[in-house]
KEKE-969137 format. One record per residue (C-alpha): residue in one letter; x, y, z. Coordinates in pm, whole numbers, plus 50000, padded with zeros to 5 digits. Example, Ala and Ser with C-alpha at 12.3 -4.5 7.8 and 13.67 -1.06 7.14 Angstrom:
2
["A"; [51230; 49550; 50780]]
["S"; [51367; 49894; 50714]]
This chain:
659
["X"; [08841; 49427; 83476]]
["X"; [08885; 49817; 83466]]
["X"; [09147; 49749; 83171]]
["X"; [08908; 49559; 82989]]
["X"; [08679; 49798; 82944]]
["X"; [08694; 49902; 82602]]
["X"; [08716; 49518; 82521]]
["X"; [08384; 49480; 82702]]
["X"; [08218; 49767; 82521]]
["X"; [08338; 49640; 82195]]
["X"; [08205; 49266; 82266]]
["X"; [07850; 49416; 82368]]
["X"; [07828; 49656; 82053]]
["X"; [07926; 49355; 81808]]
["X"; [07666; 49107; 82007]]
["X"; [07383; 49384; 82009]]
["X"; [07487; 49452; 81644]]
["X"; [07443; 49095; 81530]]
["X"; [07138; 49002; 81726]]
["X"; [06991; 49375; 81525]]
["X"; [07054; 49222; 81217]]
["X"; [06955; 48836; 81322]]
["X"; [06558; 49025; 81482]]
["X"; [06391; 48970; 81113]]
["X"; [06542; 48630; 81087]]
["X"; [06381; 48561; 81380]]
["X"; [06082; 48743; 81286]]
["X"; [06048; 48560; 80963]]
["X"; [06099; 48238; 81141]]
["X"; [05818; 48308; 81385]]
["X"; [05606; 48431; 81098]]
["X"; [05627; 48124; 80909]]
["X"; [05536; 47899; 81175]]
["X"; [05219; 48141; 81242]]
["X"; [05133; 48113; 80874]]
["X"; [05157; 47755; 80864]]
["X"; [04923; 47702; 81152]]
["X"; [04665; 47934; 80970]]
["X"; [04381; 47788; 80742]]
["X"; [04456; 47886; 80358]]
["X"; [04172; 48141; 80391]]
["X"; [04288; 48280; 80674]]
["X"; [04663; 48295; 80542]]
["X"; [04541; 48475; 80216]]
["X"; [04356; 48718; 80416]]
["X"; [04626; 48766; 80673]]
["X"; [04899; 48809; 80379]]
["X"; [04696; 49038; 80182]]
["X"; [04662; 49283; 80495]]
["X"; [05016; 49288; 80623]]
["X"; [05163; 49238; 80261]]
["X"; [05403; 49565; 80317]]
["X"; [05544; 49432; 80636]]
["X"; [05558; 49085; 80537]]
["X"; [05779; 49197; 80262]]
["X"; [06007; 49381; 80489]]
["X"; [06065; 49111; 80693]]
["X"; [06130; 48863; 80479]]
["X"; [06377; 49070; 80257]]
["X"; [06590; 49184; 80605]]
["X"; [06609; 48829; 80714]]
["X"; [06883; 48593; 80625]]
["X"; [06851; 48473; 80305]]
["X"; [06908; 48069; 80254]]
["X"; [07028; 47976; 79891]]
["X"; [06867; 47783; 79597]]
["X"; [06972; 47485; 79744]]
["X"; [06839; 47511; 80081]]
["X"; [06494; 47708; 80033]]
["X"; [06426; 47577; 79702]]
["X"; [06342; 47743; 79416]]
["X"; [06432; 47823; 79060]]
["X"; [06743; 47775; 78796]]
["X"; [06646; 47937; 78475]]
["X"; [06860; 47977; 78159]]
["X"; [06781; 48292; 77948]]
["X"; [06900; 48364; 77571]]
["X"; [06873; 48667; 77408]]
["X"; [06727; 48660; 77071]]
["X"; [07011; 48772; 76883]]
["X"; [06835; 48714; 76561]]
["X"; [06571; 48990; 76651]]
["X"; [06857; 49232; 76773]]
["X"; [07004; 49225; 76437]]
["X"; [06694; 49268; 76288]]
["X"; [06632; 49579; 76486]]
["X"; [06982; 49692; 76375]]
["X"; [06909; 49664; 76014]]
["X"; [06796; 50024; 75857]]
["X"; [06639; 49793; 75532]]
["X"; [06575; 49453; 75490]]
["X"; [06511; 49256; 75190]]
["X"; [06422; 48868; 75121]]
["X"; [06790; 48764; 75106]]
["X"; [06888; 48945; 75422]]
["X"; [06532; 48745; 75577]]
["X"; [06636; 48412; 75456]]
["X"; [07010; 48476; 75549]]
["X"; [06915; 48551; 75913]]
["X"; [06694; 48291; 75956]]
["X"; [06932; 48029; 75805]]
["X"; [07200; 48198; 75986]]
["X"; [07004; 48202; 76370]]
["X"; [06951; 47781; 76271]]
["X"; [07293; 47710; 76244]]
["X"; [07385; 47879; 76503]]
["X"; [07172; 47669; 76723]]
["X"; [07285; 47354; 76587]]
["X"; [07641; 47450; 76629]]
["X"; [07644; 47640; 76907]]
["X"; [07823; 47920; 76765]]
["X"; [07809; 48324; 76777]]
["X"; [07495; 48405; 76561]]
["X"; [07686; 48739; 76423]]
["X"; [07995; 48477; 76290]]
["X"; [07755; 48260; 76157]]
["X"; [07541; 48564; 76024]]
["X"; [07835; 48668; 75806]]
["X"; [07993; 48357; 75692]]
["X"; [07622; 48284; 75587]]
["X"; [07619; 48616; 75360]]
["X"; [07970; 48568; 75231]]
["X"; [07903; 48231; 75115]]
["X"; [07594; 48331; 74907]]
["X"; [07791; 48658; 74770]]
["X"; [08172; 48680; 74871]]
["X"; [08143; 49056; 74754]]
["X"; [07881; 49187; 74988]]
["X"; [07866; 49486; 75171]]
["X"; [07715; 49440; 75520]]
["X"; [07684; 49842; 75547]]
["X"; [07406; 49827; 75282]]
["X"; [07188; 49695; 75572]]
["X"; [07383; 49833; 75891]]
["X"; [07436; 50187; 75951]]
["X"; [07465; 50407; 76268]]
["X"; [07620; 50767; 76275]]
["X"; [07710; 50736; 76628]]
["X"; [07893; 50391; 76595]]
["X"; [08076; 50576; 76249]]
["X"; [07913; 50330; 76007]]
["X"; [07785; 50465; 75701]]
["X"; [07788; 50338; 75348]]
["X"; [08145; 50347; 75311]]
["X"; [08225; 50112; 75599]]
["X"; [08384; 49786; 75554]]
["X"; [08261; 49449; 75649]]
["X"; [08480; 49416; 75934]]
["X"; [08413; 49748; 76084]]
["X"; [08030; 49618; 76067]]
["X"; [08106; 49317; 76237]]
["X"; [08282; 49496; 76507]]
["X"; [07968; 49715; 76571]]
["X"; [07733; 49451; 76546]]
["X"; [07968; 49248; 76810]]
["X"; [07961; 49533; 77024]]
["X"; [07569; 49586; 76976]]
["X"; [07520; 49203; 77088]]
["X"; [07773; 49258; 77381]]
["X"; [07604; 49597; 77507]]
["X"; [07247; 49371; 77484]]
["X"; [07336; 49131; 77702]]
["X"; [07489; 49320; 77947]]
["X"; [07148; 49589; 77923]]
["X"; [06947; 49203; 77946]]
["X"; [07161; 49125; 78270]]
["X"; [07098; 49453; 78437]]
["X"; [06711; 49445; 78345]]
["X"; [06660; 49090; 78487]]
["X"; [06816; 49198; 78817]]
["X"; [06609; 49492; 78841]]
["X"; [06283; 49287; 78757]]
["X"; [06442; 49020; 79020]]
["X"; [06515; 49237; 79294]]
["X"; [06185; 49417; 79255]]
["X"; [05957; 49104; 79259]]
["X"; [06154; 49030; 79643]]
["X"; [06378; 48740; 79610]]
["X"; [06675; 48742; 79837]]
["X"; [07014; 48697; 79710]]
["X"; [06924; 48585; 79343]]
["X"; [07254; 48462; 79140]]
["X"; [07290; 48608; 78803]]
["X"; [07550; 48512; 78580]]
["X"; [07657; 48542; 78223]]
["X"; [07727; 48212; 78053]]
["X"; [07876; 48240; 77708]]
["X"; [07809; 48527; 77470]]
["X"; [07473; 48511; 77443]]
["X"; [07281; 48362; 77740]]
["X"; [07249; 48436; 78142]]
["X"; [07219; 48209; 78428]]
["X"; [06963; 48310; 78700]]
["X"; [06903; 48126; 79031]]
["X"; [06598; 48260; 79252]]
["X"; [06587; 48057; 79606]]
["X"; [06239; 48068; 79738]]
["X"; [06069; 48122; 79457]]
["X"; [05672; 47957; 79502]]
["X"; [05543; 48058; 79177]]
["X"; [05749; 47967; 78874]]
["X"; [05501; 48046; 78591]]
["X"; [05491; 48413; 78735]]
["X"; [05894; 48397; 78706]]
["X"; [05874; 48302; 78374]]
["X"; [05659; 48552; 78237]]
["X"; [05837; 48860; 78462]]
["X"; [06179; 48733; 78309]]
["X"; [06099; 48693; 77933]]
["X"; [05869; 48986; 77888]]
["X"; [06038; 49279; 77691]]
["X"; [05840; 49565; 77862]]
["X"; [05721; 49678; 77519]]
["X"; [05417; 49897; 77618]]
["X"; [05191; 50041; 77333]]
["X"; [04911; 50274; 77288]]
["X"; [04750; 50207; 76975]]
["X"; [04427; 50300; 76815]]
["X"; [04147; 50039; 76721]]
["X"; [03996; 49895; 76432]]
["X"; [03636; 50007; 76279]]
["X"; [03406; 49782; 76436]]
["X"; [03164; 49787; 76139]]
["X"; [03461; 49689; 75865]]
["X"; [03576; 49427; 76128]]
["X"; [03253; 49251; 76112]]
["X"; [03223; 49232; 75751]]
["X"; [03572; 49113; 75767]]
["X"; [03443; 48873; 75934]]
["X"; [03175; 48743; 75740]]
["X"; [03381; 48782; 75422]]
["X"; [03603; 48558; 75550]]
["X"; [03364; 48317; 75668]]
["X"; [03211; 48333; 75321]]
["X"; [03567; 48225; 75185]]
["X"; [03592; 47916; 75400]]
["X"; [03236; 47811; 75317]]
["X"; [03326; 47833; 74935]]
["X"; [03637; 47657; 74997]]
["X"; [03479; 47373; 75208]]
["X"; [03225; 47348; 74935]]
["X"; [03454; 47351; 74669]]
["X"; [03626; 47060; 74838]]
["X"; [03333; 46886; 74929]]
["X"; [03235; 46897; 74538]]
["X"; [03576; 46756; 74427]]
["X"; [03578; 46509; 74684]]
["X"; [03158; 46355; 74585]]
["X"; [03320; 46390; 74214]]
["X"; [03619; 46148; 74270]]
["X"; [03340; 45913; 74445]]
["X"; [03174; 45896; 74135]]
["X"; [03436; 45856; 73899]]
["X"; [03516; 45552; 74148]]
["X"; [03198; 45372; 74087]]
["X"; [02996; 45528; 74350]]
["X"; [03244; 45382; 74600]]
["X"; [03187; 45585; 74966]]
["X"; [03438; 45843; 74988]]
["X"; [03801; 45755; 75204]]
["X"; [03696; 45878; 75581]]
["X"; [04068; 45832; 75634]]
["X"; [04176; 46092; 75404]]
["X"; [04158; 46448; 75610]]
["X"; [04070; 46764; 75470]]
["X"; [04319; 46989; 75403]]
["X"; [04147; 47326; 75515]]
["X"; [04019; 47159; 75797]]
["X"; [04388; 47031; 75886]]
["X"; [04518; 47395; 75882]]
["X"; [04269; 47561; 76109]]
["X"; [04111; 47299; 76365]]
["X"; [04371; 47164; 76640]]
["X"; [04045; 47078; 76861]]
["X"; [03747; 46988; 76680]]
["X"; [03552; 46897; 76997]]
["X"; [03585; 47299; 77105]]
["X"; [03228; 47367; 77193]]
["X"; [03264; 47742; 77260]]
["X"; [03308; 47782; 76853]]
["X"; [02952; 47739; 76794]]
["X"; [02814; 47963; 77022]]
["X"; [02680; 48349; 76944]]
["X"; [02348; 48576; 76936]]
["X"; [02303; 48879; 76746]]
["X"; [02199; 49010; 77072]]
["X"; [02476; 49266; 77127]]
["X"; [02385; 49328; 77502]]
["X"; [02391; 48984; 77584]]
["X"; [02690; 48757; 77747]]
["X"; [02947; 48694; 77416]]
["X"; [03021; 48311; 77603]]
["X"; [02644; 48245; 77564]]
["X"; [02535; 48372; 77238]]
["X"; [02445; 48127; 76945]]
["X"; [02617; 48128; 76619]]
["X"; [02336; 48168; 76358]]
["X"; [02564; 48012; 76082]]
["X"; [02618; 47709; 76314]]
["X"; [02235; 47573; 76279]]
["X"; [02299; 47444; 75978]]
["X"; [02615; 47252; 76046]]
["X"; [02798; 47502; 75895]]
["X"; [03074; 47520; 76198]]
["X"; [03122; 47115; 76191]]
["X"; [03291; 47180; 75826]]
["X"; [03420; 47558; 75833]]
["X"; [03789; 47577; 76016]]
["X"; [03704; 47949; 76084]]
["X"; [03428; 47842; 76278]]
["X"; [03556; 47551; 76429]]
["X"; [03849; 47760; 76616]]
["X"; [03681; 48113; 76647]]
["X"; [03350; 48265; 76774]]
["X"; [03316; 48555; 76547]]
["X"; [03090; 48817; 76731]]
["X"; [02783; 49051; 76552]]
["X"; [02882; 49383; 76507]]
["X"; [02883; 49621; 76821]]
["X"; [02937; 49993; 76815]]
["X"; [03273; 50082; 76972]]
["X"; [03364; 49701; 77036]]
["X"; [03649; 49618; 76817]]
["X"; [03677; 49265; 76902]]
["X"; [03732; 49038; 76616]]
["X"; [03584; 48682; 76768]]
["X"; [03630; 48508; 77090]]
["X"; [03892; 48205; 77097]]
["X"; [03941; 47910; 77405]]
["X"; [04283; 47902; 77492]]
["X"; [04395; 47572; 77324]]
["X"; [04305; 47697; 76999]]
["X"; [04468; 48029; 76996]]
["X"; [04796; 47932; 76795]]
["X"; [04607; 47748; 76562]]
["X"; [04375; 48046; 76502]]
["X"; [04632; 48289; 76449]]
["X"; [04810; 48019; 76214]]
["X"; [04503; 48042; 76008]]
["X"; [04447; 48430; 76005]]
["X"; [04801; 48469; 75865]]
["X"; [04712; 48290; 75572]]
["X"; [04778; 48555; 75272]]
["X"; [04416; 48505; 75114]]
["X"; [04274; 48563; 75447]]
["X"; [04511; 48876; 75516]]
["X"; [04349; 49006; 75192]]
["X"; [04011; 48992; 75318]]
["X"; [04119; 49162; 75664]]
["X"; [04066; 49523; 75681]]
["X"; [04409; 49735; 75586]]
["X"; [04632; 49839; 75832]]
["X"; [04471; 49640; 76125]]
["X"; [04645; 49406; 76334]]
["X"; [04494; 49124; 76577]]
["X"; [04556; 49067; 76923]]
["X"; [04443; 48856; 77222]]
["X"; [04332; 49011; 77549]]
["X"; [04566; 48958; 77796]]
["X"; [04318; 48802; 78047]]
["X"; [04035; 48532; 77976]]
["X"; [03671; 48712; 78013]]
["X"; [03523; 48370; 78105]]
["X"; [03521; 47975; 78062]]
["X"; [03317; 47756; 77867]]
["X"; [03114; 47448; 78033]]
["X"; [03390; 47229; 78013]]
["X"; [03636; 47504; 78212]]
["X"; [03827; 47603; 77917]]
["X"; [03945; 47965; 77947]]
["X"; [03802; 48216; 77646]]
["X"; [03993; 48483; 77501]]
["X"; [03905; 48797; 77324]]
["X"; [04098; 48853; 76980]]
["X"; [04097; 49241; 76948]]
["X"; [04177; 49435; 76651]]
["X"; [04372; 49730; 76669]]
["X"; [04594; 49948; 76423]]
["X"; [04916; 49865; 76324]]
["X"; [05034; 50175; 76391]]
["X"; [05172; 50270; 76745]]
["X"; [05068; 50573; 76883]]
["X"; [05269; 50617; 77210]]
["X"; [05525; 50375; 77300]]
["X"; [05643; 50300; 77635]]
["X"; [05962; 50515; 77643]]
["X"; [05738; 50815; 77722]]
["X"; [05654; 50641; 78058]]
["X"; [05871; 50781; 78350]]
["X"; [05700; 50588; 78678]]
["X"; [05453; 50342; 78720]]
["X"; [05277; 50229; 79053]]
["X"; [04973; 50020; 79162]]
["X"; [04668; 50205; 79269]]
["X"; [04342; 50035; 79374]]
["X"; [03984; 50158; 79209]]
["X"; [03788; 50362; 79485]]
["X"; [03467; 50212; 79379]]
["X"; [03538; 49824; 79285]]
["X"; [03892; 49777; 79473]]
["X"; [04037; 49634; 79162]]
["X"; [04442; 49691; 79122]]
["X"; [04524; 49891; 78839]]
["X"; [04858; 50059; 78698]]
["X"; [04911; 50399; 78701]]
["X"; [05140; 50565; 78460]]
["X"; [05298; 50882; 78436]]
["X"; [05453; 51030; 78132]]
["X"; [05722; 51255; 78012]]
["X"; [05701; 51580; 77862]]
["X"; [05681; 51458; 77520]]
["X"; [05473; 51214; 77590]]
["X"; [05207; 51417; 77796]]
["X"; [05198; 51601; 77464]]
["X"; [05129; 51316; 77277]]
["X"; [04859; 51158; 77499]]
["X"; [04693; 51484; 77510]]
["X"; [04688; 51528; 77094]]
["X"; [04578; 51194; 77093]]
["X"; [04293; 51140; 77357]]
["X"; [04162; 51488; 77249]]
["X"; [04141; 51388; 76879]]
["X"; [03975; 51021; 76942]]
["X"; [03682; 51143; 77219]]
["X"; [03433; 50911; 77229]]
["X"; [03671; 50581; 77108]]
["X"; [03865; 50325; 77237]]
["X"; [04251; 50319; 77288]]
["X"; [04401; 49998; 77336]]
["X"; [04688; 49971; 77595]]
["X"; [04895; 49693; 77498]]
["X"; [05200; 49516; 77707]]
["X"; [05425; 49265; 77483]]
["X"; [05196; 49222; 77210]]
["X"; [04883; 49142; 77448]]
["X"; [04606; 49398; 77487]]
["X"; [04544; 49462; 77846]]
["X"; [04259; 49700; 77824]]
["X"; [04073; 49937; 77554]]
["X"; [03917; 50186; 77755]]
["X"; [03652; 50473; 77557]]
["X"; [03821; 50826; 77571]]
["X"; [03553; 51051; 77786]]
["X"; [03756; 51355; 77711]]
["X"; [04107; 51516; 77655]]
["X"; [04333; 51385; 77905]]
["X"; [04610; 51644; 78013]]
["X"; [04900; 51594; 78266]]
["X"; [05024; 51272; 78099]]
["X"; [04870; 51022; 78305]]
["X"; [04710; 50699; 78165]]
["X"; [04634; 50393; 78355]]
["X"; [04630; 49991; 78316]]
["X"; [04316; 49847; 78408]]
["X"; [04109; 49500; 78386]]
["X"; [04399; 49305; 78569]]
["X"; [04319; 48968; 78795]]
["X"; [04512; 49045; 79060]]
["X"; [04712; 49291; 79274]]
["X"; [04998; 49034; 79185]]
["X"; [04969; 49111; 78806]]
["X"; [04975; 49503; 78860]]
["X"; [05274; 49478; 79072]]
["X"; [05459; 49287; 78791]]
["X"; [05347; 49518; 78504]]
["X"; [05513; 49799; 78757]]
["X"; [05800; 49587; 78776]]
["X"; [05907; 49554; 78409]]
["X"; [05769; 49896; 78330]]
["X"; [06030; 50044; 78584]]
["X"; [06288; 49818; 78516]]
["X"; [06263; 49906; 78150]]
["X"; [06253; 49713; 77821]]
["X"; [06483; 49438; 77695]]
["X"; [06677; 49537; 77407]]
["X"; [06563; 49204; 77244]]
["X"; [06334; 48893; 77351]]
["X"; [06468; 48665; 77626]]
["X"; [06380; 48276; 77576]]
["X"; [06413; 48048; 77827]]
["X"; [06624; 47801; 77736]]
["X"; [06608; 47608; 78026]]
["X"; [06479; 47594; 78380]]
["X"; [06479; 47377; 78662]]
["X"; [06267; 47397; 78991]]
["X"; [06421; 47285; 79317]]
["X"; [06137; 47125; 79509]]
["X"; [06068; 47229; 79920]]
["X"; [06155; 46884; 79992]]
["X"; [06503; 46891; 79875]]
["X"; [06525; 47212; 80049]]
["X"; [06418; 47107; 80369]]
["X"; [06619; 46748; 80357]]
["X"; [06946; 46991; 80288]]
["X"; [06841; 47201; 80603]]
["X"; [06779; 46891; 80837]]
["X"; [07131; 46767; 80666]]
["X"; [07303; 47066; 80725]]
["X"; [07153; 47153; 81099]]
["X"; [07255; 46797; 81201]]
["X"; [07602; 46822; 81083]]
["X"; [07684; 47131; 81240]]
["X"; [07485; 47037; 81598]]
["X"; [07695; 46677; 81563]]
["X"; [08025; 46915; 81486]]
["X"; [07937; 47179; 81783]]
["X"; [07866; 46895; 82029]]
["X"; [08191; 46678; 81941]]
["X"; [08401; 46979; 81978]]
["X"; [08216; 47101; 82274]]
["X"; [08275; 46731; 82439]]
["X"; [08653; 46738; 82373]]
["X"; [08737; 47103; 82496]]
["X"; [08560; 47012; 82799]]
["X"; [08693; 46693; 82879]]
["X"; [09090; 46765; 82744]]
["X"; [09084; 47142; 82860]]
["X"; [08855; 47116; 83215]]
["X"; [08789; 47515; 83246]]
["X"; [08931; 47683; 82995]]
["X"; [08723; 47391; 82778]]
["X"; [08424; 47564; 82921]]
["X"; [08534; 47920; 82851]]
["X"; [08646; 47785; 82488]]
["X"; [08320; 47682; 82426]]
["X"; [08096; 48012; 82534]]
["X"; [08352; 48177; 82299]]
["X"; [08251; 47930; 81998]]
["X"; [07864; 47967; 82053]]
["X"; [07905; 48328; 82060]]
["X"; [08134; 48247; 81736]]
["X"; [07834; 48074; 81588]]
["X"; [07606; 48405; 81645]]
["X"; [07828; 48616; 81517]]
["X"; [07892; 48429; 81192]]
["X"; [07518; 48460; 81129]]
["X"; [07506; 48836; 81209]]
["X"; [07776; 48902; 81004]]
["X"; [07580; 48703; 80720]]
["X"; [07282; 48896; 80772]]
["X"; [07425; 49237; 80809]]
["X"; [07585; 49208; 80455]]
["X"; [07256; 49074; 80280]]
["X"; [07449; 48689; 80206]]
["X"; [07276; 48372; 80126]]
["X"; [07323; 48076; 80379]]
["X"; [07390; 47787; 80104]]
["X"; [07434; 47414; 80190]]
["X"; [07848; 47512; 80106]]
["X"; [07809; 47771; 80321]]
["X"; [07690; 47533; 80586]]
["X"; [08026; 47363; 80516]]
["X"; [08196; 47675; 80583]]
["X"; [08041; 47735; 80934]]
["X"; [08098; 47306; 81003]]
["X"; [08479; 47403; 80934]]
["X"; [08497; 47712; 81112]]
["X"; [08348; 47539; 81419]]
["X"; [08674; 47316; 81412]]
["X"; [08898; 47612; 81350]]
["X"; [08745; 47859; 81589]]
["X"; [08880; 47645; 81881]]
["X"; [09248; 47605; 81738]]
["X"; [09337; 47942; 81862]]
["X"; [09211; 47856; 82202]]
["X"; [09416; 47534; 82180]]
["X"; [09769; 47729; 82104]]
["X"; [09665; 47989; 82395]]
["X"; [09585; 47728; 82627]]
["X"; [09871; 47480; 82573]]
["X"; [10103; 47837; 82590]]
["X"; [09989; 47876; 82918]]
["X"; [10048; 47552; 83034]]
["X"; [10430; 47579; 82946]]
["X"; [10439; 47902; 83107]]
["X"; [10272; 47766; 83447]]
["X"; [10533; 47492; 83425]]
["X"; [10766; 47698; 83442]]
["X"; [10676; 47825; 83784]]
["X"; [10477; 48151; 83696]]
["X"; [10192; 48218; 83853]]
["X"; [09835; 48183; 83701]]
["X"; [09806; 48538; 83615]]
["X"; [10132; 48588; 83473]]
["X"; [10093; 48238; 83246]]
["X"; [09768; 48388; 83115]]
["X"; [09904; 48738; 83030]]
["X"; [10240; 48560; 82846]]
["X"; [10022; 48275; 82737]]
["X"; [09817; 48535; 82533]]
["X"; [10072; 48762; 82383]]
["X"; [10315; 48479; 82295]]
["X"; [10062; 48271; 82089]]
["X"; [09930; 48581; 81898]]
["X"; [10161; 48563; 81619]]
["X"; [10108; 48230; 81518]]
["X"; [09717; 48253; 81593]]
["X"; [09695; 48570; 81326]]
["X"; [09958; 48395; 81100]]
["X"; [09752; 48100; 81047]]
["X"; [09377; 48306; 81000]]
["X"; [09497; 48577; 80780]]
["X"; [09642; 48340; 80529]]
["X"; [09316; 48133; 80548]]
["X"; [09130; 48457; 80530]]
["X"; [09299; 48544; 80194]]
["X"; [09223; 48201; 80046]]
["X"; [08850; 48286; 80126]]
["X"; [08927; 48616; 79918]]
["X"; [09044; 48404; 79658]]
["X"; [08768; 48197; 79638]]
["X"; [08528; 48442; 79689]]
["X"; [08688; 48684; 79355]]
["X"; [08754; 48338; 79126]]
["X"; [08475; 48106; 79224]]
["X"; [08132; 48097; 79156]]
["X"; [07786; 47961; 79306]]
["X"; [07866; 47737; 79586]]
["X"; [08201; 47813; 79595]]
["X"; [08159; 48178; 79677]]
["X"; [07891; 48064; 79963]]
["X"; [08162; 47858; 80097]]
["X"; [08423; 48148; 80082]]
["X"; [08157; 48395; 80243]]
["X"; [08111; 48199; 80558]]
["X"; [08459; 48099; 80589]]
["X"; [08574; 48457; 80574]]
["X"; [08304; 48541; 80830]]
["X"; [08415; 48270; 81062]]
["X"; [08771; 48383; 81058]]
["X"; [08698; 48699; 81157]]
["X"; [08434; 48619; 81423]]
["X"; [08662; 48315; 81538]]
["X"; [08968; 48564; 81608]]
["X"; [08729; 48794; 81763]]
["X"; [08613; 48545; 82025]]
["X"; [08904; 48330; 82092]]
["X"; [09144; 48662; 82110]]
["X"; [08947; 48871; 82309]]
["X"; [08640; 48729; 82443]]
["X"; [08783; 48461; 82628]]
["X"; [09052; 48717; 82760]]
["X"; [08786; 48890; 82926]]
["X"; [08636; 48569; 83083]]
["X"; [08960; 48488; 83210]]
["X"; [09044; 48785; 83344]]
["X"; [08693; 48799; 83523]]
["X"; [08745; 48468; 83692]]
["X"; [09098; 48517; 83811]]
["X"; [09114; 48860; 83875]]
["X"; [08731; 48917; 84036]]
["X"; [08635; 48612; 84168]]
["X"; [09018; 48467; 84241]]
["X"; [08910; 48129; 84095]]
["X"; [09172; 47863; 84014]]
["X"; [09137; 47807; 83660]]
["X"; [09227; 47470; 83475]]
["X"; [09388; 47416; 83136]]
["X"; [09376; 47029; 83156]]
């Protein structure tokens, strides 16, 4: 055994190293068992108190793939038309019409947007020069650039946008805490993301498609806002009255017959998707009262029953420093915006004002429907998210509510100091991806470039905002064109099936080796069990993910693992038949079978390398476990079994049987 000192040290080192990497997996299993034994309230409290520790354990544990753990399969598509719109230095009606037509055609024909866009432009005007709309000094695209040069520039910008979007999506997913996600490109503008273990699909959807467009804006004048709301109410009142008069005249012309009740009023159709909403008829003139409990004075005479504006929105009375245009219930948000986008309504709104919804509900109606604020901000962006260099989650020292603390660069800090200094006593809106998260009132000039986003519902929401801010803004919005959720029941069934196959294969191999090779078979089985530990340790150490195809690779490795021992044992028996001693036969058996063992395993390992390099998804999972299994089986078959045989023969002087 003295000659085996290095081999023993090497074995102990590798076993200890694999045990070290597998320890978090054992911790994760025990943690999950502990959490499953808790009540819902106890589990939530425990996870909040030990959030960081739990995250570290789960991130370091051996990851399970989508087919085992369950999760989401999401297909994202970058909005190339939006990107082209951003790249254009000027846009006219022709450009916008061509872009919209090209977007529709590209979707129907499944062709690249740039190709269809150029084709559509040239069909309308064969002499069109794209340099009229696209120029970029850095890319050497000027007014004199020919169309092929502009087309090459646009294609390169789309390629860079998709590559950049993949990097940002990967950063967001990594910060989210998903173990071993799969992020791959599909076609010219799509990204496929697989997220094992995700239990909140809606949160993931928001995380992936958010553009991270952070903006700081000044607010609209509350008094002008209230006057505009009243003008809009009066406008629809007049329209409704005119429609009623016309309907009555028609009824009189028809001989006094009752009007046809099956005909819907056109104005009501334009605004009201849900005429049964009760929140629209609740307002009061008391600015200190709960906005959700206010009574609308106009509703007393039945105006809200006919006015499409009041059917969808609850306008608020004038409140100083409160630039809230109206309250809208969640089902009516889309219809309300459609109504407000009408040309006549836009003319009644204050100039330079844009309406955005609050990010979080401010309350609920009696029916449990969420109510949101429709907030008026100025359309000019005072400070954009590019100025943010760092973001972190903090907690309010008085309320313990989560908030996002942001740090700006030097230019952003100067702009922020100027902006807050010029607007002391006025609210400033913090908007992210077109939603207002807060509009705090500036108390004093803020130096140092520090700001915050408050009014968040949970630490989770704050962490998601930090994630998108730190990952960077997408070059263009991403649309989710398909997502599939794999339920935990499928994952559990896959795990049971995979576990059963591994156990069944292991038991059959163990029984065969013991029955056929006797003592040698027992030693080979010890090496086989150690081989499984080493495989899992290698996977955990390299951060690989165990998938169903990966389990198939382990099952295959179980059969291959004893193949080397079969060669060795048969060679030892041949040497014994020539009259050599047991010790000499063992030495000769290992030496003379080594070349055949290495040849078979090295070629198979190269096959695994090829599968991993050119395969995707399940094929890569199979290749990883196959390569890990080959390495560990070589080590256990050649090194570990030799140590055991030397100990039995040299130290214990046992008579070892090889069948």
